[in-house]
Each structure stands twice: as C-alpha cells, then as structure tokens.
C-alpha positions, 0 to 999 in steps of 0.5 A, spaced: 519 606 539 522 606 532 526 600 530 534 601 530 534 598 523 528 597 518 528 594 512 523 597 507 525 593 501 525 587 500 519 585 504 515 579 504 510 577 498 514 580 493 518 579 487 525 582 488 531 582 484 536 584 490 534 591 491 535 593 498 532 599 502 533 601 509 533 606 514 536 606 521 537 610 527 545 609 527 548 610 520 551 604 517 557 603 513 555 595 511 550 591 509 550 583 509 545 579 505 543 572 507 539 568 503 536 562 506 541 563 512 547 563 508 551 569 507 550 571 499 553 578 499 556 584 503 555 591 500 559 596 503 556 603 502 560 609 500 559 613 506 555 611 513 548 612 512 542 612 516 538 611 510 539 608 503 537 604 497 542 599 494 542 594 488 539 591 485 544 585 486 541 580 483 537 574 487 537 566 485 530 565 481 526 562 487 522 563 493 527 565 498 528 568 505 532 574 505 536 577 512 539 584 511 544 586 517 546 593 518 553 594 520 557 600 523 565 598 524 563 591 524 558 591 529 551 589 528 546 595 528 540 591 526 537 586 522 531 584 519 528 578 515 523 577 510 520 571 508 516 569 501 521 573 497 521 571 490 528 572 487 529 575 480 535 576 476 539 583 476 537 585 469 530 585 471 530 592 472 534 594 466 528 596 461 528 600 455 522 603 451 520 599 445 522 602 439 523 597 433 520 591 430 525 587 426 522 585 420 525 578 421 521 577 427 515 580 424 515 575 418 517 569 423 511 571 427 506 571 421 509 564 419 508 561 425 504 555 425 497 557 429 492 553 432 485 551 429 481 557 429 483 564 430 490 566 434 494 572 436 501 573 439 505 579 441 512 579 444 517 585 447 524 584 449 524 590 455 532 589 455 533 591 447 527 595 446 524 590 440 518 587 439 514 583 434 506 581 433 501 578 429 493 580 429 495 584 436 489 588 435 483 583 434 479 583 440 478 576 443 473 574 449 478 576 455 475 570 460 480 571 466 485 575 463 480 581 465 483 579 472 490 583 470 487 590 470 482 588 476 488 587 480 492 593 477 486 598 479 485 595 486 493 596 488 492 603 485 486 604 490 488 601 496 491 605 501 497 602 505 500 595 504 495 591 500 498 585 504 495 588 510 489 590 508 482 586 507 483 585 500 489 581 500 485 574 501 480 576 495 486 578 491 490 572 492 484 568 490 482 572 484 489 571 481 492 565 484 486 561 483 482 565 478 476 565 482 470 569 479 467 570 486 473 573 489 474 578 482 467 580 484 469 582 491 475 585 488 470 589 483 466 591 489 472 594 493 474 598 487 467 601 486 462 599 491 459 594 485 461 590 480 458 595 475 462 601 478 468 597 479 468 594 472 467 601 469 473 604 473 477 598 471 476 599 464 477 607 464 484 605 468 486 600 462 485 605 457 489 610 460 495 605 460 494 604 453 489 598 453 484 602 449 480 596 446 479 592 453 473 592 456 472 588 463 465 589 463 461 588 470 464 582 473 463 575 472 458 569 473 458 567 480 461 560 482 480 602 435 486 600 432 492 605 434 498 606 429 505 607 429 506 602 435 512 597 436 510 592 435 504 593 430 497 593 432 494 590 426 487 586 425 489 580 421 483 576 423 477 578 427 473 573 431 466 574 433 466 576 440 460 577 445 459 584 448 463 586 453 469 583 457 474 583 451 481 584 450 487 584 445 494 581 445 497 588 445 492 590 451 494 584 455 502 586 453 502 593 455 498 592 462 503 587 464 509 591 461 506 597 466 507 592 472 514 591 470 515 598 469 512 600 475 516 595 479 522 599 477 519 606 479 517 608 472 511 608 466 504 610 466 501 605 471 507 608 476 505 615 475 497 613 476 499 610 483 502 603 482 507 603 487 514 599 486 511 595 492 505 594 489 508 592 482 513 587 486 507 584 490 503 583 483 509 580 480 509 575 486 502 573 485 502 572 478 508 568 479 504 563 484 498 561 480 495 554 480 497 553 473 503 553 469 500 557 463 502 557 456 509 559 457 511 556 464 512 549 461 517 552 456 522 556 461 526 555 467 526 562 469 521 566 473 514 567 469 509 571 472 503 570 468 495 570 468 491 565 464 484 566 461 480 560 458 473 558 456 470 553 452 472 556 446 479 560 448 485 559 451 490 565 453 496 567 457 500 573 458 507 573 461 513 577 464 519 572 463 525 574 467 531 572 463 538 573 466 539 578 460 532 582 462 524 581 462 520 578 456 513 580 455 509 574 451 502 574 449 498 568 446 490 568 445 487 563 441 479 562 439 476 556 436 468 556 436 468 548 436 472 548 442 479 550 444 485 546 445 490 547 451 495 543 448 495 547 441 495 553 445 501 551 449 505 549 443 503 556 439 506 559 446 512 555 445 513 558 438 512 565 440 517 564 446 522 562 441 521 568 437 522 572 443 528 569 445 531 569 438 528 573 433 528 580 437 535 581 439 539 576 435 542 578 428 539 574 422 545 569 421 545 567 428 543 560 429 537 560 434 538 558 441 534 552 444 528 553 448 530 552 456 526 547 459 524 545 466 528 539 469 
C-alpha cells in the first residue's frame, strides 16, 4: 500500500538548498520542515495539494537530518525523514549563462603569482554570468580529475536511484577516496571494459563542451574554441603524454553541468543527468577525503575533485556562497615536482578574483577571503 505521505525531495545522500517535493494520498495545505529535530520553516500552500514542489527555502550549510511533515487543517497527514542531507543556500539554484568576461578580472588573472612550472585558472560566477581565465585551453595530465566525467557518465547510465544500485559503493570510493581500482570498476559498469567505458566517457565529455578532454582507458591498478566567456586560450602548454588529459576550461564546464543539472537545466540534464543524480554528485564531491586547493580558504560548502601526481596538482570546485555558486579551477604542472602548498596558494588567489573581480565594480575595495574557524 502506498504511503500516506511521501517526500521525493530531499532524500538521503544529496546536496539540497531546501527544495521540497512530495506526494500524498490526502491533499495537504501546509508543510512543516524540521532541521536536526528543530522546527525550521512552516510553508503554507496556496491551496490544498496532493503533490507539489516548493522552495528552495535555503538550508544551513552543513550535514542535516530533514523531517518534512504534511498537514491538513492542522492535522498530520504524514511525515518523512531524510538523513545525510547537505544543506545549501537558497541562491544555489539561481543560475545565469556566462556572457561576460570583465577586463579587470581578466587582467588580474593574468597577473596572479603562479607556482613554478605551468599553471592555469578558470572561474565563473553563476549568479552574475561573469567569468575570467588564464591559460584555460592548455592540456594538462588529468590525474584523478578524470573521475569527474566518469561519475557523470555513470549517473546518466544507471537506472533508478544510484544510492540503491550496485554502483554506489565503487562510486563512493572513486570520488570520496579517489580510488583508481574503483574508477576501473565504474568504467567497466559503464562500457563493459575500461577501454569501452573510457571511450564513452570521453564522447560524453565532448558533448558537454569539454572538447579537449580524454579520459583514456582507466587507471593503473592499486582544439581551442573561440567566442567563449571566459576565454579558452593557451598561454603556456606543458608536455603531456598521450591520453588522460584535460584543461581548466573543460573541468569547469563539467562542474558547471552538474550544478545546472541540479537546477533541472543545462546540457547534462538534457543528456539524462537528473536533478537527483546531480544532487547526489554534489554530496559526494563535498565529502571527499581532501580539502583540496580551495576548501582551506572558504567556510562555504565546497564540492570539488582534486587530481595529483608527482608533477601536477589540480582542483575543480563548485563553491556555494550565499549569493550563488562560484566554479573555480586551478591546474599546476612542474616536471621537477609539484607543490601542493604552492598550488593551494594559487587557488587562494584565483578564489579572491572570483569573490571580488567578477561582479564588483573596479572602485570597490576587495573583500577579504573567508576562512575556516
């Protein structure tokens, strides 16, 4: 027998800005939302409904237990609780296309102090439609950042809720612990072999606009585009081996595709990445074992994927500020050995541009970076 009241959103293991969706056997006129056991919001409906989606109402930026109760004339119709919900600000689903590259921000990106070797940076503000970049079209060894498109493809091809599938364990290991063995397992789930799975992931990445990305055929066990904002230029190209390569632009548009899909729009959503899929992806990316190159500099929810080998440190992140999401990418390469701390300092500088140079007029003083306390 169907439950009297079922909450479709939020569900466990997802990032959610207070978007609530339900269906009920008896029409309800009010929703009560409790956060960690305490009343958080009472949402009256315009008229009694058996099914509706409300919000986003905004949630605290932390892991939460959310209980939604449906009421009719003050009487409880039903309630449902979801654990492991990562709260996001209300503005997380307020997204604009990227249409402008401010000259000031672009100059600042070019003048940033960068680590020894070669570096690239790319950032956009989805609340304002502005972006800036440096060396965003140069190819770098992808390392574990290649697991980002692998995750997207798996979510697109898995029927039903990924959390209830056999892929959930390997997916968690691949993203949260950056396991290479788990990545190979996921590629086999996608294509039957790591080679076939890798080819499918690469083709999907190209369809999403990541046209210089190649995920190749798994891991060892144990063309420039014009007219884009921000620009996709090659200012310095490192020597990279064949295959498993990507660019700062490509990583940025892949993360952008996930954030847009969470709002029910964008290329990835049209290709089959559901809103639930995208919210699960953001939950996973926000629960990785490493703070990455941006996490140390912000108190906001940061969903990210790092990649590192002896010569490279990279990170791509979606940072959910109260004003709206920022997407930031840093890539660094040094054949003599990459420095995590130097890459993180570069990440701090790129984030500063993202926070101050993309939407603030030139005369406005720079806002300080928020830090963890």
